[in-house]
N, C-alpha and C positions, 0 to 999 in steps of 0.2 A: 613933426614930420608926418606922423601917422594921421593926425587930424587933418592935415592938408590933403593927403592922399584920399582920405575918406570923402572930403568935400568934392574933390576932383571926380571920384568915381560916382558920387551922387549926381553930379552935374551931367556926366555922360549918360547915366541911366535915365535921367529926365529927358535928355535930348532923344534917346532911343525910343522912349515911350511916345514922345511927341511925334516922332517920325512915323511910328507904326499907326498912330491915330490918323495922321494925315493920309497915309496910304489907304486906310480903310474907307476914306471918304471918296475914293475914286469909284466911278460908276461900274456896275457889273458889265463885263464884256459879253457880247452876244455870241461869241464862239465858245461853246462848252466842250470841255475835254472829257471823253469817256475813257476810263482806264480799267481794263479787264485782262485776266490771264489768257495767254495764247494757247497753251496746251493743257495745263492742269485745269480741271473743271470746264473742259472744252464745250460740253453740251450746254451748260448754263450760259457761257459766253455767247454761243451761237444763238440761243433762244433770246437772250437779252438784246443782242444787236438787231435781230429780226423784229423784236417787239418795239425797239426804238424806231426803226424804220416805219413800222405800221402805225405807231402812235403819232409820229409827225404827219403822216398822211391823213389819219382820221381827224386830228386836231387842226389840220391845215396850217401848220406852223411854217412860216416863211421868213420871219425876222430873226430866227436863231439858226446857227449852224452847229453841228455836232461833229467833233473830230474824234475818230476811233483810234485809240492807242492800245495795242495788245502787247503786254509785257511777258517776257520769258521767265524772269526770276526777280527777286527783290532788288538786285543791283540794277537791272534794266528799268524797273519801276522808278528807282531813285533818279536815274538818268533822265527819264521822261519828265519827272516832276521838276528837276533842275532846269530843264529847257522850257517848260510850259508854265511854271508857277510865277505869274506876273500879277500885279495888283488888279483886283476886279475879276479874277478868273474863278469859275465854278468847275469842279470836278465831279463827275458821276463815277463813283468807285472809291477805293478798290473793292474787290469782291469778298475777300476773306478777312478774318480777324488777324491772321498772321501778317498779311500785307498792309493792314490798316494800322498796325502797331507803330507808334511814334510818328505818324504822318502829321500829328498836331504840331510838330516842330516847324512845319511849313506855314503855320497860321500867321506868323509875323510878316509873311510876304503879302498879306492882304488877300488871301484866297479862301475858298469855302469848299468843303468836301461833303458829299452825300454818299456815305459808304454803305455797303450791303453786309457789313460784318455782323456776326451774331453775338460777339462778346460785348455786353452792355457797358462794361467798364471803359471802353475805348471812346465813348461818347463824351466829348469835352471840347472846350475852346471853339474852333471853327469846324469841328468834325461832328456831323449829324448822322445818326444811324437810321436807315430806312429799310425795314425788314418786317417779317412776321414774328412777333415775340410771344412766347407762351404765357408771359405775365398777363397780357391782354385777355387771353383765353380764360385763365383762372379767375381774374377779377370779374369778368363777365358772368362766369358760372356762379361764383359765391355771392354775387349781387342778386342772382336769380333765385338761389335756394331760399326757401322760406325759413322762418325762425325755428331754431332748435333742430334742424335736420342733422342727421348723423351721416358723415361721409367716410367712405373707405377708398383706398387707392390701390390699384393692382397695376404694376408697371414693369416694363421690360428692363433687363439689366444691360442697357446701352446708354450712350451719351444723352439721348433725348429723355429716356426714362429717369435716369439719375438726376437730370436737371429739374424735371418736374417735381421729383421727390424732395429736392433741396429747397425749392421756392414755395412749395405749397403750404408749409407751416405758417410762414409770415402772412401769407394772404388769407388763410383760413381764420387766423386769430383776429383779423380785422373785420370779420363777418359775424353774423348771428348764428352761423352753423358751426359744427365742431367736427374735426377730423378724428375719428375713433380708431381706425386700424389701417394698416398698409401691409402689402406683401409684394415680392418681386419674383420674376421668373427669368430664366436664361433665354437668350435669343433663339436658341435651337429648340426651345420649349420642352427640353428633356425633364425639367422639374415642374412643369406647368400645373399638373394635377396636385402635387404636394403644396405648391404655392396657394392654389385656390382653396384647398382643405384648411390650410393655416389661416387664410383670410376669413373663412366662414366658421372657424372653430369646429370644423366637421367632426374630428375625433373626440373632442370634448363633449359635443352634443350627442354623439353616438354612445359614448360611455354613460352619459346621463340616462339615455334611453334604456340601456341594458340594466342600469341600477334600478330604475323604476319597474322594469319588467320583473326583476327578482323580488322586489317588495310586494308587487301585486300577486305573484305566484304563490306567495306564502299566506295570502288572504283568501278566504272562502266565501265572503259575502257577495251578493249579486252585483253590487256596484263595482267592486274590484274585478270580478270576472268580466264584466262588461267593458271596463276600462282597459284590461289586459288585451282583450280581443281587439279593441280598437287600435291600440298602439303596436300590436304585433306586425302590422303591415308597414310600419314606418321603419326607416333606416336611422333616423336621428329624431331628436325632440327639441322643440323650441325654435325660435326664429333667429336669424343672424342679427347682429347688433347694429346694423346700419340701414339707412333708407336709400342712399345713393352710392353708386360705385363708379369711380372715375377710372377709365382705361385709356391711358395716353399711348396708344400704339396704332399701327396701320399695316398696310400690305397684307400678305397672306397670314401673318401671325394673328391679326385681329380676327380674321375669318375662322381661325382655328381655336382661339381662346374663347370667344364669345359663346359658341355652342356648348363648351365644356361646363360653363358656369351653372346651368340649371341642374346638372347631375350632382352637384354638391350643395343643393338647396339655395343657390343664389338665383332665384327665379325672376326673370325680367317682368313678370306680371305683378310682382310684389316689390321688387327693387328697381329703382330707376337707373338704367345704364347711361353713363355719361362719357362723352369723348372730348377731345380737344380739336383745334383747327385742322389737325392732320386727318380727321375723318371726312373732310370735305372732298369726297370722291364717290361717284355714283356706284362704284363696285361694292361699297358697303351697304348701300340703301336697299338691297334685295335680300340681305341675310336675315332669315326668320328671327333669330335671337336678338337682332338689333332693332326690330320694329318697335317704335315707341321711344327709342333712345334719343337723347338730345346731345347737341354739341354747339359751341359758339362759332359764329361766322356771319356771313352776309348772303342774302339770297342770290342764287346763281344767275338770276335774271339780269342783275346789274353788270355782269361781266361776260355773259354768254355770247353776246354779239361780237365782242373783241376776240374771245377765244375761238369762235367759229370762223371769223375772218382770218385769223392766224392760220388755222388748219387749211382753209381754202387757198390762201396765198402761198404758203410754204410746204404744203403737202405732208405735214406731220403734226401730231398732237404735241402742244407745247407743255413745258413744266408749269405747275400751278402758279409759281411766283412771278411770271412775266408781267402780271398786272402792276407790280411795283414800278416798272418802267413807265407805264402809262400815267400813273399818278405823279411820278417824279417829273415827267415832261410837262404836265399841267402846272405843277408848282413852280418850276423854273420859268415857264412862259409868263406866269403871273408876276414873278419877281422882275423880269425884264420889262414887262408891260408897264409896271409902276416906276420904272427907271430908278431902281434902288441901288445904293452902293453896298459894300460888304457890311458896314456898320449897321445900316438901316435894315438890311436883310436879316442879320442876326437878331436885331430888336423884334422884327416881325415874327421870326421863328420862335423866339423866347416868350412871346406874348401868349400866356396860357389861356386867354379868352378867345383866341382866334382858331376856328376850325376850318379845315380845307375839305372840299368835296372831292372824293376819289372814287374810282371804280370799285374799290373794296370798302366803300362807306366813308364816313367822315373821319378825319384824322387831325391830330395836332402834334406839337412837339413839347415834351416835358423833360428838362435836363438833357437836351440834345438827343432825346430818344423819341422816335415816332410812337404815338399812342393812338390806337384805333378804337372807334366806337362800334362794338360788335353787337349782334343780336343773338337770340337763341333759336336754333332750328331743330325740328323734330322729324325723325325718319319715319316714313310711312309709305309702303307699297312702291318702292323705287324712287321716292322723292324725299327731299329735305325741305320742309315748309316752315316759314317763320311762325313763331308762336307768341311773340311779344313785340 
């Protein structure tokens, strides 16, 4: 009896798989569903919807329609998906990781999601994540560093800082450079000086200076007297044990942290200051202590026209991430132009040899995650210029 039931279940499972395969062969529908939160993250939703409108105008997209669905909560989102998830449908969204959790349950319906979630673990099946990921930043940086460079990390004690600290070890071990030290500071900067001292081994080098002073004071030869006179004007002795310092922070904190570093012997003229993609803001390009610093990104020239047009059209400065929408519209337009079905679209996205051109540079998908081809920019006199 059990054997019979097993065969019956096996047959049903085969029929289900066969049905799902047939569903995925249905062509992509030209009406795309945009699913974004209505009230939570309202600014991002507003900017993304405006960016979508502007992208359609600039790309002169006429053969595709985009239906805007604003959800109030997860239950409302499920209701929208239940109504809209038909074979061949593409969804732009959801926005957050919480709302993206478990949406792969809908993959059997023959649909495709381009989610803006930040949790990389959610990328699977028919769910593709299109966002700005710090992994791309760090891989770009460690590929740029020359052989045997010694790297230090000074990060804020917040979600972004902790994330960078968690992923940097795996990335650094794949490079020819080595991570030699790290320190963290509170978001209110209350322990910033202590963190910088710890990073630079300031107290240890100060102790060593005092020790050498005592030794020299007990000597009366000319060379010792000369050496003592020389080091008496120093506060510490010796150099810090790293060549590059990564500071994954932004806003006013970065403008307060960076000028503190030289006071504790982390001199930007000797140590290369390094940022991540969050440095891509002109407000940092005039800070004296950041002149000569580098960070991963793409030349502003590639997106300046789109950002300026947004400002002129909507009368406000958009968030930096609106360019995601422009690139996604281009990708979806290409998929529909080629008249692909869900199955062929997934094959296209999973083809690691294919790069797509975007306003933020070339990109591809690897394990359902967007992977960007970034460059290195160097800050100088209010600008960030490409150096490679």
